[in-house]
MARNUVEX-234153 format. One record per atom (N, C-alpha, C, O, CB): residue in three letters; x, y, z. Coordinates in steps of 0.2 Angstrom, whole numbers, plus 2048, in hexadecimal, padded with zeros to 3 digits. Glycine has a CB too. Example, Ala and Ser with C-alpha at 12.3 -4.5 7.8 and 13.67 -1.06 7.14 Angstrom:
<sites>
Ala8427E4827
Ala83E7EA827
Ala8427F0827
Ala8477EF82A
Ala8397EA82D
Ser8407F5823
Ser8447FB824
Ser840800827
Ser843806828
Ser8467FD81D
</sites>
This chain:
<sites>
UnkD8A5A9404
UnkD905AF404
UnkD8C5B140C
UnkD865B240D
UnkD905B63FB
UnkD925B340F
UnkD8F5B7415
UnkD965BB417
UnkD9B5B9419
UnkD8D5B041D
UnkD955C2415
UnkD9A5C7417
UnkD995C941E
UnkD9C5CE41F
UnkD995CD414
UnkD975C5423
UnkD975CA42A
UnkD975C5430
UnkD935C5434
UnkD905CF42A
UnkD9D5BE42F
UnkD9C5BA433
UnkD9F5BC43B
UnkDA45C043C
UnkD9F5B342F
UnkD9C5B943F
UnkD9F5BC447
UnkDA65BA449
UnkDA85B5446
UnkD9B5BA44E
UnkDAB5BD44E
UnkDB05BA44B
UnkDB35B644E
UnkDB95B644D
UnkDB45BD449
UnkDAF5B2453
UnkDB35AC455
UnkDB05A8452
UnkDB25A2454
UnkDB35AB45D
UnkDAC5A644C
UnkDA95A0446
UnkDAE5A2441
UnkDB059D43E
UnkDA15A2442
UnkDB15A8440
UnkDB65A943A
UnkDB95A843C
UnkDBD5A7437
UnkDB75AD437
UnkDBE5A8442
UnkDC45A5446
UnkDC559F446
UnkDCA59C445
UnkDC55A644C
UnkDBD59B447
UnkDBD594447
UnkDBE59043F
UnkDC258B43D
UnkDB659144A
UnkDBB59443A
UnkDBB592433
UnkDC3592432
UnkDC758E42F
UnkDB759742D
UnkDC4599434
UnkDCB59A431
UnkDD2595435
UnkDD8595433
UnkDCC5A3431
UnkDD059443A
UnkDD559043D
UnkDD3587439
UnkDD8583439
UnkDD5590446
UnkDCD585437
UnkDCC580434
UnkDD157F42C
UnkDD457A429
UnkDC557F434
UnkDCF58542A
UnkDD2585422
UnkDDA586422
UnkDDD58441E
UnkDCE58B41E
UnkDDC58A429
UnkDE458A42A
UnkDE958C427
UnkDEE58D429
UnkDE6585429
UnkDE758E420
UnkDEB59141B
UnkDE9596416
UnkDE3595413
UnkDEF58C419
UnkDEB59B413
UnkDE759F40F
UnkDEE5A1407
UnkDF45A1407
UnkDE35A7414
UnkDE95A3405
UnkDEF5A53FF
UnkDEE5AF400
UnkDE85B2401
UnkDEC5A23F4
UnkDF25B1401
UnkDF35B9401
UnkDF45BC3FB
UnkDF75B93F7
UnkDF95BC405
UnkDEF5C23FB
UnkDF15C73F5
UnkDF05CF3F4
UnkDEB5D23F5
UnkDED5C43EF
UnkDF65D03F3
UnkDF55D93F6
UnkDF45DB3EF
UnkDF85DA3EB
UnkDFC5DF3FA
UnkDEE5DF3EF
UnkDEB5E03E9
UnkDEB5EA3E7
UnkDE75ED3E4
UnkDE35DD3EB
UnkDF05EB3E8
UnkDF25F43E8
UnkDF65F33DF
UnkDF85EF3DC
UnkDF95F63F1
UnkDF55F83DD
UnkDF85F93D7
UnkE005FE3D8
UnkE026013D3
UnkDF25FD3D3
UnkE015FD3DB
UnkE096003DC
UnkE0E5FD3DA
UnkE0E5F73D9
UnkE0B6023E2
UnkE146003D9
UnkE185FE3D5
UnkE1D5F73D9
UnkE205F33D6
UnkE1C6033D3
UnkE1C5F93DF
UnkE1E5F33E4
UnkE195F03E6
UnkE145F43E7
UnkE225F63EB
UnkE185EA3E7
UnkE125E93EB
UnkE145E13ED
UnkE175DD3EA
UnkE095EB3E7
UnkE115E03F4
UnkE155D83F7
UnkE135D33F2
UnkE0E5D43EF
UnkE135D43FF
UnkE175CE3F2
UnkE145C93ED
UnkE105C43F0
UnkE0F5C53F7
UnkE195C43E9
UnkE0D5C03EC
UnkE065BC3EF
UnkE0A5B63F4
UnkE105B43F4
UnkE005B73E7
UnkE065B43F8
UnkE0A5AE3FE
UnkE055A8400
UnkDFF5A83FF
UnkE0C5B3406
UnkE085A4403
UnkE025A0403
UnkE0559F40C
UnkE0B59E40D
UnkE005983FD
UnkDFF5A1412
UnkE005A3416
UnkDFD59D41A
UnkDF759A419
UnkDFF5AA417
UnkE0159A420
UnkE00594422
UnkDFE59742B
UnkDF959542F
UnkE0758F421
UnkE0459B42C
UnkE0359C434
UnkE015A5434
UnkE045AA431
UnkE0B59A43B
UnkDFA5A4439
UnkDF85AA439
UnkDF35AC440
UnkDF25A7444
UnkDF45AB433
UnkDF25B0440
UnkDEF5B3448
UnkDE75B6447
UnkDE85BC446
UnkDF55BA44C
UnkDE35B5446
UnkDDC5BB447
UnkDD95BC44E
UnkDD85B7452
UnkDD55B8443
UnkDD85C3451
UnkDD75C5457
UnkDCF5C2457
UnkDCB5C1452
UnkDD95CD457
UnkDCE5C245E
UnkDC75C045F
UnkDC05C545C
UnkDBA5C345C
UnkDC75C1467
UnkDC25C945A
UnkDBE5CD457
UnkDBC5CA450
UnkDB65C944E
UnkDC25D5456
UnkDC15C644D
UnkDC05C5446
UnkDC15CA440
UnkDC05C943A
UnkDBB5C2446
UnkDC45CF443
UnkDC65D443F
UnkDCD5D643D
UnkDCF5DB43A
UnkDC45D9440
UnkDD15D3440
UnkDD85D343F
UnkDDC5CD43C
UnkDDB5C843F
UnkDDA5D4444
UnkDE05CE438
UnkDE35C7437
UnkDEC5C9437
UnkDEE5CE436
UnkDE15C342E
UnkDEF5C5438
UnkDF65C743A
UnkDFA5BE437
UnkDF95B8438
UnkDF75C9444
UnkDFF5C3434
UnkE045BC432
UnkE0A5BF42F
UnkE0A5C542E
UnkE025B742C
UnkE105BB42E
UnkE155BC42C
UnkE185B9425
UnkE175B3423
UnkE195BB432
UnkE1A5BD422
UnkE1D5BC41B
UnkE255BE419
UnkE275C441B
UnkE185C0415
UnkE275B9414
UnkE2F5BD414
UnkE315C2411
UnkE325C440B
UnkE325BC412
UnkE335C5416
UnkE385CC411
UnkE395CE40B
UnkE3E5CD408
UnkE3D5CD413
UnkE345D1408
UnkE375D1400
UnkE3E5D63FE
UnkE405DA402
UnkE305D53FB
UnkE415D43F9
UnkE485D63F7
UnkE495DE3F8
UnkE4E5E03FB
UnkE4A5D43EF
UnkE445E23F4
UnkE425E83F6
UnkE435EB3FB
UnkE425E8400
UnkE3C5E83F5
UnkE445F13FC
UnkE445F5402
UnkE3C5F6404
UnkE385F8400
UnkE495FD400
UnkE3B5F5409
UnkE355F440E
UnkE325FB40C
UnkE2C5FA40A
UnkE385F3417
UnkE3560140C
UnkE3460640B
UnkE31609404
UnkE2F60F404
UnkE3960840C
UnkE31605400
UnkE2F6043F8
UnkE286033FA
UnkE256083F8
UnkE335FC3F4
UnkE245FE3FC
UnkE1E5FC3FC
UnkE1A5FE402
UnkE1B5FF408
UnkE1D5F53FD
UnkE156003FE
UnkE0E604403
UnkE0D601409
UnkE0E5FB40A
UnkE066033FF
UnkE0C60540D
UnkE0A602414
UnkE04601415
UnkE025FE41B
UnkE0C606419
UnkDFF602411
UnkDF85FF410
UnkDF75FE40B
UnkDFA601407
UnkDF2602412
UnkDF25FA409
UnkDEF5F7404
UnkDEC5F2403
UnkDEE5ED407
UnkDF35F7401
UnkDE65F13FE
UnkDE25EB3FE
UnkDE35E53FE
UnkDE75E33F9
UnkDDF5EB3FB
UnkDE15E1403
UnkDE15DB402
UnkDDC5D53FF
UnkDD65D73FF
UnkDE35D9408
UnkDDD5D13FD
UnkDD95CA3FC
UnkDDF5C2400
UnkDE55C13FF
UnkDD95C83F0
UnkDDA5C0403
UnkDDC5BA405
UnkDD75B6403
UnkDD25B8403
UnkDDD5BA40B
UnkDD95B0402
UnkDD55A93FF
UnkDD75A5404
UnkDDD5A4405
UnkDD75A63F6
UnkDD25A0407
UnkDD259C40D
UnkDCF59440A
UnkDC959440B
UnkDCD5A1414
UnkDD1590407
UnkDCE58B404
UnkDD3584408
UnkDD9584408
UnkDCE58B3FB
UnkDCF57E409
UnkDD2579408
UnkDD0573406
UnkDCA572407
UnkDD557940C
UnkDD256F403
UnkDD0569401
UnkDCC564405
UnkDD0561409
UnkDD55673FE
UnkDC4563405
UnkDC155E408
UnkDBD56140C
UnkDB855F40F
UnkDC555A40C
UnkDBF56740C
UnkDB956C412
UnkDB557040E
UnkDB6572409
UnkDBC572417
UnkDB056F410
UnkDAA57340C
UnkDA957840B
UnkDA457A407
UnkDA657140D
UnkDAE57F40D
UnkDAD58540A
UnkDB258840A
UnkDB758640D
UnkDA758940C
UnkDB158E407
UnkDB7593407
UnkDB659940A
UnkDB159A40C
UnkDB85943FF
UnkDBA59D40A
UnkDBB5A340C
UnkDBF5A740A
UnkDC45A4408
UnkDBB5A3412
UnkDBD5AE408
UnkDBF5B4404
UnkDBF5B9407
UnkDB95BC407
UnkDBC5B43FF
UnkDC45BC40B
UnkDC45C040E
UnkDC85C740B
UnkDCD5C6408
UnkDC75BE414
UnkDC65CE40B
UnkDC75D2408
UnkDC85DA40D
UnkDC35DC410
UnkDC25D1403
UnkDCD5DD40D
UnkDCF5E2412
UnkDD45E6410
UnkDD55E840A
UnkDD25DF418
UnkDD75E9416
UnkDDC5EE415
UnkDE35EA419
UnkDE25E741F
UnkDD95F7419
UnkDE95EA415
UnkDEF5E6418
UnkDF25ED41B
UnkDF15F3419
UnkDF45E1411
UnkDF75EC41E
UnkDFC5F0422
UnkE035ED421
UnkE035E741F
UnkDFA5F042A
UnkE085EF421
UnkE0F5ED422
UnkE115EF42A
UnkE145F542B
UnkE135F041D
UnkE115EB42E
UnkE135ED434
UnkE1A5EC435
UnkE1D5E7435
UnkE0F5E9439
UnkE1E5F2436
UnkE245F5438
UnkE275F343F
UnkE2D5F4440
UnkE245FC438
UnkE225F1443
UnkE255F144B
UnkE285EA44B
UnkE245E644B
UnkE205F1452
UnkE2F5E944C
UnkE325E344C
UnkE315E0454
UnkE335DA454
UnkE395E444A
UnkE2E5E245A
UnkE2D5E045F
UnkE275DD45E
UnkE265D8462
UnkE2E5E4463
UnkE205DF45A
UnkE1B5DC459
UnkE1D5D4456
UnkE1C5CF459
UnkE175E0454
UnkE205D5450
UnkE225CF44C
UnkE265CB452
UnkE235C5453
UnkE285D2445
UnkE2B5CD456
UnkE2E5C745A
UnkE2A5C545E
UnkE2C5BF460
UnkE345C945D
UnkE255C7460
UnkE205C6467
UnkE1A5C0463
UnkE185BB466
UnkE1B5D146B
UnkE1A5C345C
UnkE145BF458
UnkE185B9456
UnkE155B3454
UnkE115C3451
UnkE1F5BA456
UnkE225B3453
UnkE245AD458
UnkE235A7457
UnkE285B5450
UnkE255B145E
UnkE265AD465
UnkE205AA467
UnkE215A546A
UnkE285B146B
UnkE1A5AB466
UnkE155A6467
UnkE1459F466
UnkE1059B469
UnkE125A9466
UnkE1859F461
UnkE1959945E
UnkE1F596459
UnkE21598454
UnkE1459845A
UnkE2159045E
UnkE2758D45B
UnkE2758A454
UnkE2C589451
UnkE2958845E
UnkE20589451
UnkE21587449
UnkE2158D447
UnkE2758D444
UnkE1B582446
UnkE1F595446
UnkE2159B444
UnkE2759C443
UnkE2959E43D
UnkE2059E446
UnkE2B59C44B
UnkE3259C44B
UnkE3559A447
UnkE3959D443
UnkE3459B44F
UnkE34592445
UnkE3758F43F
UnkE37591438
UnkE3C591434
UnkE3658A43F
UnkE32592437
UnkE30594431
UnkE3459A42E
UnkE3659B428
UnkE2A596430
UnkE3659E434
UnkE3A5A5431
UnkE405A6434
UnkE435AB434
UnkE355AC433
UnkE435A0436
UnkE4A59F43B
UnkE4F5A3434
UnkE525A8435
UnkE4C59443E
UnkE505A042C
UnkE555A2429
UnkE525A7424
UnkE555A841F
UnkE5959C427
UnkE4E5A9425
UnkE4B5B0420
UnkE485B6425
UnkE455B542A
UnkE435AD41A
UnkE495BC422
UnkE475C2426
UnkE3F5C2424
UnkE3E5C141E
UnkE4C5CB425
UnkE3A5C4429
UnkE345C6428
UnkE315CA42A
UnkE335CC430
UnkE315C3428
UnkE2A5CD426
UnkE265D3429
UnkE205D042A
UnkE1E5CB428
UnkE255DA425
UnkE1D5D442F
UnkE165D4431
UnkE105D742D
UnkE105DD42D
UnkE165D7438
UnkE0C5D342A
UnkE085D7427
UnkE005D542C
UnkDFE5D042E
UnkE095D541E
UnkDFC5DC42C
UnkDF65DB430
UnkDF15DC42B
UnkDF35E1427
UnkDF55E0437
UnkDED5D942A
UnkDE65D9425
UnkDE05DC42A
UnkDE05DA42F
UnkDE45D0423
UnkDDD5DF428
UnkDD75E342C
UnkDD05E0427
UnkDCF5E3421
UnkDD75ED42D
UnkDCE5DC429
UnkDC75D8426
UnkDC35DE425
UnkDC15E142A
UnkDC45D142A
UnkDBF5DF41F
UnkDB95E241C
UnkDB55DE419
UnkDAF5E1418
UnkDBA5E6419
UnkDB65D9417
UnkDB15D5414
UnkDB45CE413
UnkDB95CC411
UnkDAE5D940E
UnkDAE5CA417
UnkDAF5C3416
UnkDA95BF410
UnkDA35C0410
UnkDAF5C041D
UnkDAE5BB40C
UnkDA75B8407
UnkDA95B140A
UnkDAE5AF40B
UnkDA85B83FD
UnkDA35AD40B
UnkDA35A840E
UnkD9E5A240B
UnkD985A040D
UnkDA15A9414
UnkDA159E404
UnkD9E59A402
UnkD9E593403
UnkDA4591405
UnkD9E59B3FD
UnkD9858F403
UnkD9A587402
UnkD9C5853FB
UnkD9A5883F6
UnkD94584403
UnkD9F57F3FB
UnkDA157C3F5
UnkD9D5783F4
UnkD995773F8
UnkDA65793F4
UnkD9D5763EE
UnkD975723EA
UnkD9856C3EE
UnkD9D5693F1
UnkD995723E1
UnkD905693EE
UnkD905633F2
UnkD9455C3F0
UnkD9555B3EA
UnkD8A5623F2
UnkD975583F4
UnkD9C5533F2
UnkD9854E3ED
UnkD9A54A3E9
UnkD9F54F3F8
UnkD9254D3EF
UnkD8C5473EB
UnkD8B54B3E4
UnkD885483E0
UnkD835463F0
UnkD8D5523E2
UnkD8D5543DB
UnkD8F5503D5
UnkD8B54E3D0
UnkD915593DC
UnkD9654F3D6
UnkD985493D0
UnkD935423CF
UnkD8F5403CA
UnkD9F5463D3
UnkD935403D5
UnkD8D53A3D3
UnkD8653B3D3
UnkD835363D3
UnkD8C5363D7
UnkD845403D3
UnkD7C5413D0
UnkD7E5443C8
UnkD7B5433C3
UnkD765483D6
UnkD835473C9
UnkD845493C2
UnkD875423BC
UnkD845423B6
UnkD8B54F3C2
UnkD8B53E3BF
UnkD8C5393BB
UnkD855333BA
UnkD8452F3B6
UnkD925353BE
UnkD7F5333C0
UnkD7C52F3C1
UnkD755343B8
UnkD725313B3
UnkD7B52D3CB
UnkD765383BA
UnkD7153D3B5
UnkD7453B3AE
UnkD7153D3AA
UnkD715473B8
UnkD7A5393AD
UnkD7D5393A7
UnkD7D5313A5
UnkD7D52F39F
UnkD8553B3A7
UnkD7C52E3A9
UnkD7A5283A8
UnkD745263A5
UnkD725223A1
UnkD7B5243AD
UnkD6F52B3AB
UnkD675283A6
UnkD6752B39F
UnkD6352939B
UnkD5F52A3AA
UnkD6A53139E
UnkD69534398
UnkD6B52E392
UnkD6852A38F
UnkD6E53C397
UnkD7352D392
UnkD7652938F
UnkD7152238E
UnkD7151F388
UnkD7C528393
UnkD6E520394
UnkD6B51A394
UnkD6551938E
UnkD6351438A
UnkD6751939C
UnkD6352038F
UnkD5B52238D
UnkD5D523384
UnkD58522380
UnkD5952A391
UnkD62524382
UnkD6552737B
UnkD66520378
UnkD6251E374
UnkD6D52D37B
UnkD6B51B37C
UnkD6C515378
UnkD6A50F37B
UnkD6F50A37A
UnkD71516376
UnkD6450E37E
UnkD6150A37F
UnkD5A50937D
UnkD56507381
UnkD6250B383
UnkD5950A377
UnkD5350A373
UnkD53501371
UnkD574FF36D
UnkD5451036C
UnkD4D4FC374
UnkD4D4F6372
UnkD4C4F536A
UnkD474F9367
UnkD484F2377
UnkD504F1367
UnkD4E4EE35F
UnkD534F535B
UnkD534F5355
UnkD444EE35D
UnkD564F8360
UnkD5B4FD35B
UnkD604FB357
UnkD654F835A
UnkD6050135E
UnkD604FB350
UnkD664F734E
UnkD6B4FD34A
UnkD69502347
UnkD634F0348
UnkD734FB34C
UnkD774FF348
UnkD7A4FE341
UnkD7E4FA341
UnkD7B4FE34C
UnkD7A50133D
UnkD7D4FE337
UnkD84503335
UnkD86509337
UnkD784FE331
UnkD874FE331
UnkD8E50232F
UnkD8E502328
UnkD93504325
UnkD964FE332
</sites>
């Protein structure tokens, strides 16, 4: 576990994972729903992540403008996971959202048919942990076979019914 990753390393790891589960962890009556985030941008210092999510059906004024956030980054086949905790902000600046969307054609395509809002996450804590080594199951299988062989391979043992 590492809670102080340098910005460039964090950015490289996040780009490699390329998707995250976003959780707004406030206790208010209206909170943003959980989302799978696949298009995001991390600043060079590694302390702010920006992304767009579909605008909720409720009036945006009903939501807290600041709230605790958790983001979990993982990908099958990658030997590590990242969990980020921080403070989320709903950005109401339409020009900033338009500039962010215009920077990438895939972002524009994803939000073409639905209204979106921008969420900024100020990173406070990073939990970096490696997955269990991929050879672990084979080692467990070998140990199991050795135990099985030692229990059931006695010469001269008979089984009666």
